[in-house]
C-alpha positions in Angstrom: -24.3 37.2 -4.1 -23.8 33.7 -3.8 -26.2 31.7 -1.8 -25.0 30.2 1.7 -26.9 27.2 3.1 -26.3 24.3 6.0 -27.0 20.7 6.2 -27.4 18.9 10.1 -27.0 15.3 8.7 -25.6 12.2 10.2 -21.8 11.1 9.5 -22.6 8.5 7.4 -24.4 11.0 5.1 -24.1 9.9 1.7 -24.4 13.6 -1.1 -24.2 11.0 -3.9 -26.9 8.8 -2.6 -29.1 12.0 -1.1 -28.9 13.1 -5.2 -29.7 9.7 -6.6 -32.9 9.5 -3.9 -36.6 10.5 -4.7 -37.0 11.5 -1.0 -34.6 15.0 -0.4 -36.8 16.0 2.4 -35.0 14.8 5.3 -31.7 13.2 6.6 -30.8 10.9 9.4 -29.2 12.8 12.2 -26.4 12.2 15.0 -26.4 14.5 18.1 -23.5 13.6 19.9 -23.1 14.1 23.5 -19.6 14.5 25.2 -18.4 14.9 28.7 -16.3 18.0 27.8 -12.8 18.8 29.9 -12.9 15.0 31.5 -10.3 12.3 31.2 -11.2 8.6 31.6 -10.0 7.4 34.5 -7.2 4.3 34.6 -9.1 2.0 36.5 -11.9 0.7 34.2 -13.5 -0.6 36.8 -13.8 2.8 38.7 -17.2 5.1 38.9 -16.6 7.3 35.7 -18.0 11.2 36.4 -21.4 11.9 33.8 -21.9 7.9 33.5 -24.5 5.0 34.9 -23.7 2.0 36.7 -22.4 -0.6 35.0 -20.6 2.0 31.7 -16.9 2.8 31.1 -16.3 5.5 28.7 -14.0 6.1 25.5 -12.8 9.4 23.5 -15.2 11.2 21.7 -13.5 11.1 17.5 -14.2 14.8 17.2 -12.6 15.7 20.1 -11.8 16.8 23.6 -14.1 14.6 26.2 -15.3 11.2 26.2 -19.2 9.5 26.1 -20.2 6.7 27.7 -21.0 3.4 27.0 -22.5 -0.1 28.3 -19.9 -2.6 29.9 -19.8 -5.7 27.8 -22.9 -8.2 28.7 -25.1 -4.9 30.4 -27.5 -2.4 27.9 -29.4 0.3 28.6 -28.7 4.1 28.5 -25.0 4.4 30.1 -25.5 8.1 31.3 -28.7 6.5 33.6 -27.4 3.0 34.0 -26.9 -0.4 32.5 -28.3 -3.1 33.5 -27.5 -6.7 32.9 -28.8 -8.8 29.9 -29.7 -12.7 30.6 -28.3 -14.6 27.9 -30.4 -17.3 28.3 -33.4 -15.4 26.5 -31.6 -15.2 23.5 -29.9 -18.7 22.4 -29.6 -18.3 19.1 -26.9 -15.6 20.1 -25.8 -17.2 23.1 -25.7 -21.1 22.3 -26.2 -23.5 25.0 -27.8 -27.4 24.7 -27.1 -28.0 28.5 -28.8 -25.8 31.7 -28.0 -22.2 30.8 -27.5 -20.1 34.2 -27.6 -16.2 33.5 -25.2 -14.6 36.1 -24.4 -10.7 36.4 -21.8 -9.6 33.4 -22.0 -13.2 31.9 -23.6 -16.9 32.1 -22.8 -20.0 32.6 -24.0 -23.6 30.3 -23.9 -26.9 31.7 -24.7 -30.3 30.8 -27.3 -32.1 32.9 -25.5 -35.2 34.2 -28.3 -37.2 34.5 -29.6 -40.8 34.5 -30.1 -41.2 31.4 -27.3 -41.3 28.6 -29.2 -40.7 26.0 -30.0 -37.1 27.3 -26.1 -36.8 27.9 -25.0 -37.8 24.5 -27.8 -35.5 23.3 -26.6 -32.6 25.0 -23.0 -33.5 23.9 -23.6 -34.3 20.3 -25.7 -30.6 20.3 -22.6 -28.5 21.6 -20.2 -30.8 19.2 -22.5 -30.0 16.4 -22.6 -25.9 17.2 -18.7 -26.1 17.3 -19.0 -28.0 14.0 -20.9 -25.6 12.4 -19.1 -22.8 13.8 -15.8 -23.8 12.7 -17.8 -24.5 9.1 -19.0 -20.8 9.7 -15.5 -19.2 10.2 -14.6 -21.0 7.7 -16.6 -19.5 4.7 -15.8 -16.0 6.5 -12.4 -16.3 5.8 -12.5 -17.2 1.9 -15.7 -14.6 1.8 -13.2 -11.7 3.4 -10.4 -12.3 1.0 -8.6 -15.2 2.5 -7.1 -17.6 -0.3 -5.9 -14.0 -1.9 -4.6 -12.1 1.2 -2.9 -15.3 2.7 -0.1 -15.7 -0.9 0.1 -12.2 0.1 2.1 -10.3 2.5 -0.4 -10.0 5.2 -0.3 -12.1 8.5 -3.3 -13.5 9.0 -4.8 -14.1 12.9 -6.5 -16.9 14.4 -9.0 -15.7 16.5 -7.0 -17.2 19.9 -4.5 -15.3 19.0 -6.1 -12.0 19.3 -7.9 -13.3 22.8 -4.9 -14.2 24.3 -3.1 -10.8 23.3 -6.1 -8.8 24.6 -6.8 -10.4 27.4 -10.3 -11.8 25.9 -10.7 -7.9 24.7 -10.8 -7.2 28.6 -12.0 -3.2 29.4 -8.3 -2.4 30.7 -7.1 -3.0 27.2 -9.9 -0.5 25.4 -8.2 2.5 23.9 -11.0 4.4 21.9 -14.0 3.3 19.6 -15.3 5.4 16.7 -17.7 5.0 13.7 -16.1 1.5 13.0 -15.9 -0.1 16.1 -13.5 -0.5 19.2 -10.1 0.1 19.1 -8.3 -2.5 21.8 -4.4 -2.6 23.0 -2.8 -6.1 22.4 0.4 -7.7 23.0 1.9 -10.5 20.9 4.2 -13.4 21.9 7.1 -11.8 20.6 6.2 -8.8 22.7 5.3 -6.6 20.0 2.6 -4.4 21.2 -0.6 -3.8 18.3 -3.9 -2.3 18.2 -6.7 -4.8 17.5 -9.5 -3.0 16.0 -13.1 -5.0 16.3 -15.8 -4.1 14.2 -19.3 -3.4 15.9 -21.7 -6.5 15.6 -24.0 -4.7 14.0 -22.2 -3.6 10.9 -23.1 -6.1 8.2 -20.3 -4.9 5.5 -19.8 -7.1 2.7 -16.4 -7.1 2.0 -15.6 -7.7 -2.0 -13.2 -9.1 -4.1 -11.5 -5.1 -4.3 -11.5 -4.4 -0.5 -9.3 -7.7 -0.7 -6.8 -6.6 -3.3 -6.6 -2.7 -1.3 -5.5 -4.2 1.8 -3.1 -6.7 0.2 -2.1 -3.1 -1.0 -2.4 -0.7 1.9 -0.5 -3.2 4.2 2.8 -3.7 1.9 3.2 0.8 2.4 6.3 0.4 4.7 6.6 4.3 5.5 7.8 6.0 8.6 5.3 8.5 9.0 2.5 6.1 8.0 0.9 3.5 10.8 1.5 -0.6 9.3 -1.0 -2.6 9.4 0.3 -5.7 11.1 -2.1 -8.0 9.8 -6.4 -9.1 9.5 -8.1 -12.2 11.1 -10.8 -12.8 8.6 -12.8 -15.8 9.8 -15.6 -13.1 10.9 -18.2 -11.4 9.4 -15.8 -8.6 8.4 -12.0 -8.4 9.3 -10.7 -7.4 12.3 -7.2 -5.3 11.3 -4.4 -5.4 13.7 -2.5 -2.6 13.4 1.1 -1.4 15.1 0.5 -0.1 18.6 1.4 4.0 18.5 1.8 5.1 21.7 1.1 8.6 22.5 -2.1 8.8 21.3 -3.3 11.3 18.2 -2.3 14.6 17.4 -6.0 16.2 18.2 -5.4 15.4 21.7 -2.4 17.4 21.8 -3.8 20.8 20.2 -6.6 20.5 22.3 -5.8 19.0 25.7 -4.4 22.4 27.8 -2.3 20.1 30.1 -0.3 18.3 27.4 3.1 19.9 26.8 4.1 18.3 23.3 3.2 21.2 21.3 5.2 24.3 23.0 7.7 24.8 20.1 7.7 25.7 16.9 9.9 23.5 15.6 8.3 20.3 17.0 5.0 22.2 15.1 7.3 22.4 11.9 8.3 18.8 12.0 5.1 17.2 12.7 3.6 19.1 9.8 6.0 18.0 7.4 6.3 14.2 8.7 1.9 14.2 8.0 2.8 15.4 4.5 5.8 13.2 3.6 2.9 10.5 4.4 0.8 11.9 2.4 2.7 12.9 -0.6 4.0 9.0 -0.2 0.2 7.9 -1.4 -0.3 10.1 -3.9 3.1 9.9 -5.6 5.4 6.8 -4.8 2.4 4.4 -3.7 1.3 2.1 -6.4 -1.4 2.4 -7.5 -1.6 5.8 -5.7 -3.9 6.1 -2.6 -6.4 8.5 -2.1 -6.6 8.8 2.4 -9.9 10.4 1.9 -10.3 11.0 5.3 -7.2 13.4 6.7 -8.1 15.1 10.0 -5.7 15.5 13.5 -7.6 12.3 15.5 -6.3 10.4 12.4 -2.8 11.2 13.1 -0.7 9.2 15.9 2.4 10.2 17.6 4.7 7.6 18.5 6.9 7.2 21.6 9.4 9.9 19.8 6.4 12.6 19.3 6.2 11.3 15.4 3.7 11.5 13.2 2.7 8.5 11.9 -0.9 8.7 9.5 -3.8 6.3 10.3 -7.3 5.5 9.7 -7.7 4.4 5.9 -11.6 3.5 6.0 -12.0 6.0 3.8 -9.0 5.3 1.7 -9.4 4.8 -2.0 -7.1 3.2 -4.8 -6.3 5.3 -8.2 -5.9 2.2 -10.8 -4.5 3.5 -14.1 -7.2 3.3 -15.8 -9.4 5.5 -13.6 -9.4 9.2 -13.5 -8.0 10.2 -10.3 -11.6 10.0 -8.5 -14.2 7.7 -6.2 -17.7 9.0 -6.1 -18.7 7.6 -2.4 -18.9 10.4 0.1 -16.5 9.7 3.0 -14.3 12.2 5.7 -15.5 14.3 8.4 -17.5 17.6 8.3 -14.9 20.5 8.9 -12.2 18.8 7.1 -14.3 17.9 4.1 -13.2 19.6 0.5 -16.1 21.7 -0.3 -15.4 20.6 -4.4 -16.0 16.9 -3.1 -19.0 18.0 -1.3 -20.8 19.6 -4.3 -19.7 17.2 -7.0 -19.1 13.9 -5.0 -15.7 13.6 -6.7 -12.5 12.6 -4.4 -9.3 13.7 -5.9 -6.2 13.8 -4.6 -6.7 17.5 -3.7 -9.0 16.5 -1.8 -6.7 15.0 0.5 -5.0 18.6 0.1 -7.7 20.7 1.5 -8.1 18.4 4.1 -4.2 18.6 5.2 -4.7 22.8 4.7 -7.4 22.1 7.9 -4.8 20.3 9.6 -2.5 23.1 9.2 -4.9 25.3 10.5 -5.4 23.7 13.4 -2.3 23.2 14.5 -1.1 27.2 14.0 -4.5 28.1 15.5 -5.3 25.6 17.8 -9.1 25.8 17.0 -11.5 22.8 16.4 -12.3 23.1 12.6 -16.3 22.8 14.0 -15.7 25.6 15.9 -17.4 29.0 15.4 -15.4 32.1 15.9 -16.6 35.6 16.3 -14.6 38.4 15.0 -14.7 42.1 14.7 -15.9 44.8 17.8 -18.5 44.8 20.2 -20.6 47.4 17.7 -20.5 45.6 14.4 -19.5 41.6 15.0 -18.7 39.5 11.9 -19.5 35.9 12.5 -17.3 33.3 10.5 -19.2 30.6 10.3 -15.8 27.8 10.3 -11.9 27.5 11.1 -11.0 28.6 7.4 -13.0 31.3 7.1 -11.5 32.5 10.4 -8.2 31.8 9.3 -8.7 33.9 5.8 -10.0 36.9 7.4 -7.1 37.0 10.3 -4.5 37.0 7.0 -6.3 39.3 5.3 -6.4 42.0 8.7 -2.7 41.2 9.3 -3.6 39.5 12.9 -2.3 36.3 12.2 -0.2 36.8 15.3 -2.8 37.3 17.5 -4.8 33.8 16.8 -1.3 31.4 17.4 -1.8 29.2 19.9 2.1 29.0 20.4 4.4 31.4 21.2 6.9 32.6 18.6 10.4 32.9 19.7 11.3 35.6 17.0 11.2 37.8 13.8 13.1 34.9 11.6 10.5 32.4 13.2 7.5 34.4 12.5 8.7 34.5 8.8 8.3 30.9 9.1 5.1 30.7 10.4 3.8 33.4 7.9 4.9 30.8 4.8 3.1 27.7 6.3 0.2 30.5 6.5 0.1 30.9 3.2 0.9 27.1 2.2 -2.0 26.4 4.2 -4.1 28.8 2.5 -3.3 27.8 -1.3 -4.5 24.5 0.0 -7.8 25.8 1.0 -8.8 27.1 -2.5 -12.1 26.4 -3.6 -11.2 25.3 -6.8 -9.1 21.9 -6.3 -7.2 22.4 -10.0 -6.0 25.7 -8.0 -4.3 23.8 -4.8 -0.6 23.0 -4.8 0.1 19.1 -5.1 1.1 17.3 -2.3 4.1 16.4 -3.2 4.8 20.7 -3.6 3.4 21.0 0.0 5.4 18.3 1.3 8.8 19.7 0.0 8.3 23.2 0.9 7.4 22.4 4.4 11.0 19.8 4.6 12.7 22.9 2.7 11.6 25.2 5.5 12.1 22.2 8.4 16.1 22.1 7.2 16.2 25.8 7.4 15.0 26.2 10.7 17.4 23.5 11.8 20.2 25.1 10.1 19.2 28.3 11.6 18.7 26.9 15.4 22.3 25.1 15.1 23.7 28.6 13.8 22.5 30.4 17.0 23.6 27.6 19.0 27.1 27.7 17.8 26.7 31.5 17.8 26.1 31.2 22.0 28.5 28.5 22.6 31.2 30.8 21.3 30.3 33.7 23.6 30.3 31.6 26.1 32.9 30.3 25.9 34.9 33.6 24.8 33.9 34.6 28.4 35.0 31.7 30.0 38.8 32.2 28.6 38.4 35.9 30.0 38.0 34.8 33.4 40.2 32.1 33.2 41.6 32.5 36.6 38.2 32.9 38.2 37.4 29.7 36.7 40.1 27.8 37.6 40.1 29.2 41.2 36.6 28.1 41.8 34.5 25.3 40.8 31.7 26.3 37.8 28.6 27.2 39.7 27.1 27.8 36.2 24.7 24.6 34.8 22.8 25.6 31.0 19.7 23.0 30.7 18.3 22.5 27.5 14.8 21.1 27.0 14.2 18.4 23.9 10.8 18.4 23.4 11.2 15.2 21.8 12.1 13.0 24.8 9.6 14.5 26.6 7.5 12.0 27.9 3.6 11.7 28.2 1.4 9.1 27.0 -2.3 9.2 26.8 
């Protein structure tokens, strides 16, 4: 009987580094506190339930609910209340050669208007010297982050002023969310293009090398309708700011787990979204040059646009596979619950790791269950505790109870047959051995075939219903002519249903 074990670790846990470490007795752990079943208020100045004073909130990347954080220029425990930062006490971070005066949420810096010109000149020269050093530092960051390489490629290099103007100086009203990388802000460029700016945390001292620069040059050239497009970068900072296209209808995770969402109501919509995600991953593996392993496929990294078209996002864990390399990398990244168990055991990331993660997303779509959930199967007398969504799914298939775990209503038996095919495909993606899993090309082709089959059957049924109704109308032609036709036929096209986060 195999030995099972579990570890509670921080989301940045790297198994390869852990295996190489001499001290295997402990690891960093982060416990996330989330206010569940709540939505952040639309007004950024309003009081947030569960949070203290001078705070705002952002949605948890691990599922439904939000977390609290201090507003800019405030610090402390956001759940108890944040206090104003006195910027005048930290002259290195908040430079001022004149008279510094702290204000609530900000500070002012004035050069003294005194009797002695020398004081004024000294103050003015000090500020000039600071700005000269600042410009020199920005140029160094530009070069360090690959400006000379990237500016010759199809990557737009944004200035600080452009992004400050687009986001209204990263105003709280433009705040979209936060993850391990930092914060995301919505912006609007002068040509009315909506953007999403990923602003890294100040504490993240990541060294961006030439390999990253080349990767960004390649990823920025990806042009696929189901991939969030990278519009450009800001390089004059310690770490680059990513500028992506803005995708209006939030994450797939939100629409799966938020009971108030009306987007995922039909099997047609489920099937289309699954096929679109698979198409994007197939593009990464088969058509991108060199091939790309996403490395962090999950429902919160899949966005829906204004027509609810799926777009794969967040290439933070992506790996490019060069022609002279094996299709693997040795840095553990990704999100627990979606991670390939073979990857966790060996530290080797392959294209089949994306296949496994996509299988988890399929199961999440079918069941509406979070990958981090623990499910219980069995009778009251003899309960079988299933540790995760994959075991729960496999157990349901083995017990012929797939219909009971579906999160949506199946219209008829023909739809149920399609659901069973997708469930079997998900099961194949979730095989323990990567070599036994299908490729994303095979998965994409099968889902596309099912989608076209469903659309043809739907069109055929509609045609038959129309013929039937027309036949009834001709039988009662006299009645129709004598009286106005008061019968109306309403159709609900879920793709045009307006919803925004």
